[in-house]
N, C-alpha and C positions, 0 to 999 in steps of 0.2 A: 569626681571622676571627669567632669568636663574640662577641668583645668589641665589634665594630662593629654587630652585629645590632640592638641597642637603638636606635641612632641611625638605622639604615636603616629599621626599622619605623615610627619616628616620622615620618620623611620620607615614607614611602609613605602613611601615614595622612593627612598634610596634602595630598598630591597627590590622593588619592582624594576627599577632601572638596571640594577646589577643582574638580575635574572633575565630580564628582557634583552639585554645586550649580549648575554651569554648564549641565548638560544638563537640559532641561525635559521630563522624562517623568513619568509618573504616580507611580511608586514610586522614583524616583531618590534622593530625600532619605532615605527609610528605608533603602534598600539601601546608600547611601554611608556613612551613619552606622553601620550595622551592620558593614560591612567595616572602617571606621576603628576601631571599638571592638575588633574582633578583632585588628587590627594592634597596638593599644595593649596588649592583653593579652599578645601575644607579646613586645612591647617590655619589658613589666614582667617577664616570665619570664626574658628573657635578661640582665637586669641582674646576675644572680648571676655572670656570667662576666666582669664588669668587674673588673680587678685593684684591690685595695685596698692602696695603698702605705703607709698609716698602720700597718697591722699588721706589715708587713715591717720597718719601722724600729725597732719596739719590741723585736724579738727579738735 
């Protein structure tokens, strides 16, 4: 399950940006970009759980 969290967080980031820019509130742009940035940080963190097949073939 952890290997899919990177793509899930990237997808959530895109959805947050689309919805956040569509809502016309005073702080919606700043809030949506902040949440998207946090989601992208989590996506970068969970890339370590993506299996690397290249190292397995060399052994």
